[in-house]
N, C-alpha and C positions, 0 to 999 in steps of 0.2 A: 300375637305380631309381634309382641316382644322378643320370643323366643328367633324372629327370622331376623331381625334389626342388630341382636346384639352380638350375632356371627360377623356378621357385616358392617359394622361398628368396629368394632374390634381386628378386621383383615385391614380397609382402609386405615388403621392406627399403626397397625402394623407394619405395615407396606408405604408408609409416610417416614416412617422410621429409619426405615431400611432402603430408598429410594434415594431420602430427601434428607440427611444427617448421615448412616453411616456406610451407604456408595461414595456417597462424591466427598466425605472425608479421607476416606481409606485410598483413593482413586490421588485426593490432593498430596496426600503422605505422601504416596509413590514417588510421584512426581517431579515432589521438592529433594527424595533424599535421591533420584537416580539424574532427574534435567534441572537441576533450578533456576536454572536463565531462560529455561522454553519451560517453566510451572510458572512463572512472576513474569511474562509478559515478552519477554524476548528485549528486556532495555537496553539502548542504546547511551554509556554516558560521555559526557566526555569533563574534563579539570573533577572530577565528584558529584556532577551536575545530572541529571537524567536530563535528554535532550528528545528522547523519541524514543522509541518502537521499529522493528526491522520486520512488527506486521502490519502495522498501520501506516497511510500516506501523511504528506504533512501537504501543503498549502506553500509552496514554495514561488513566485512572482517576480521577484526583483529577476536584471536581466544577469546578476554574479550568477545564480544557480541556475543548477538543471531544474527543469519543470515535470512539473510530474504528468500526470495520464492525466485527465480533465476527471471533475468527479460529481457525483449524480445526485450527493446526500445537500439536505438541508433540514435548520437555514444557515447559508454556508456551506463551504466547499468543505471535504475531511471531518466531517462534525461525524464522530465515531456511536455518537449518542442515536444518529439519527440513520444507521447507514442501508441502505438498501438501491437498488439500480433504479431505472428514473422510468423501467417498464414502459419504453416509445418502441415504436414499433418501425422497422424499414420505409412504414408507409406514410410516417408520421412527420406533419411539415415542421412541428413542432423542431421536429429534434436535426431534421436536412437543415433547416436555417440558423439552430445553434453547432450542426458540423462546418456551416460555412462558414460562420460567424470568425470560429475558431481556424479555420482555412486560411481565411485572410486576416486574424491576426499572426500566425504563425508565416505565412507570407511577407509583412512588412517588416517582420524583427529578419528577413533574410535566408528562412528556411525557403527550400525550392520541391517540387514534388518529382515522385510524387513521394506524400506526404504520410509515412506509419501508421498505417490503421492506428495505433496506441496516442498519437497525437492528438486523437483526435471526438475518442469513442472511452466512453467511461466503463468501468469493470463489471459485475454484477455488484456487489457488494460499497459499491461509488469509494475505496479505501484502498484501492491496490498498490502498496506499497514503489510498487517495483513498474519499470517502462523495459522499453526494446529497447536492444542494443543500438537498432538500427534511427531510434528517435532518440536517443543519447547523444550519437556521432552525427546528427543531424543539430541539432546543439550547440557543438562544442565551437565552430565561428562564432557565433557572438557573446556563449560565456571566454573567451579567449580575446575578445576585444575589448568587452568589460571587464576585466581582469589583467587587463594589460600582457597575458601571457602570449608564447607563442602557441597557435592550436594545434603545434604537434606535443607540446607537453600536455593538454588537456584531451589531444586522446588517447595520450597514451593513458594517461589518468581510466578513461573510461576505456579500456580495453582492461586494464588491473580488475576493474570492480565488475569483470562481466560474471553471472553465476551460470555456469552449465543446470545441463536440468539433473531434475531430483531423480538418483539412483540410475543416472548417465540417459534414461530413456524414460524419465514423464516428465512434462510439459517443453518448453525452449527457454532458451538462452533467455535472460535477463540483467538487469541491472537494478540495484537498491538506491529508490535516488535520496533516501536521506544520510544512508553510508557513502555514496560517491561525492554529495554534498561537504560532508566531514572533511576527506577524504580530500575536497579542491581547498576549502578550508585553510588547510592543516599546510598546504602550497602554498599559503601565503602569509604564513604564522612567521 
């Protein structure tokens, strides 16, 4: 029996070293050499301090900022340690109630129907850092009022921050909320 276990044990150790150490370290080394910013999490810095990542949404809820789409993570929104979707289906009363509450909350702030879908639906990971241009544009009046800016100035900023589909054909146009809010803060400096 020992003759059968020795090769199996050896294979487990060799594959663990290869796939658990050598391969990840090699790929990380290549990534650090070729694209270090992306390999380190696409971090965004302001005045020498990291303020976030281009890849993970943040919970901006003040009227003076663009709001992200709702987050399904818990506890608390945009919790990267608990990335997941809500798994609530279209027949879920809990989902219907949450969406209705979000629509009512947004209408109170001045947003009108039709409501952009990403204004009231969560992403698959619950951490999506982007919103649609339609949702960003729908928030312009609220932000302009809160900051004392002309709506045209805020709308122009939104247009400048729109990212097109990846490789021109993959996905849809989108706006990174963190980058947009940092550009908005730069206007008021």
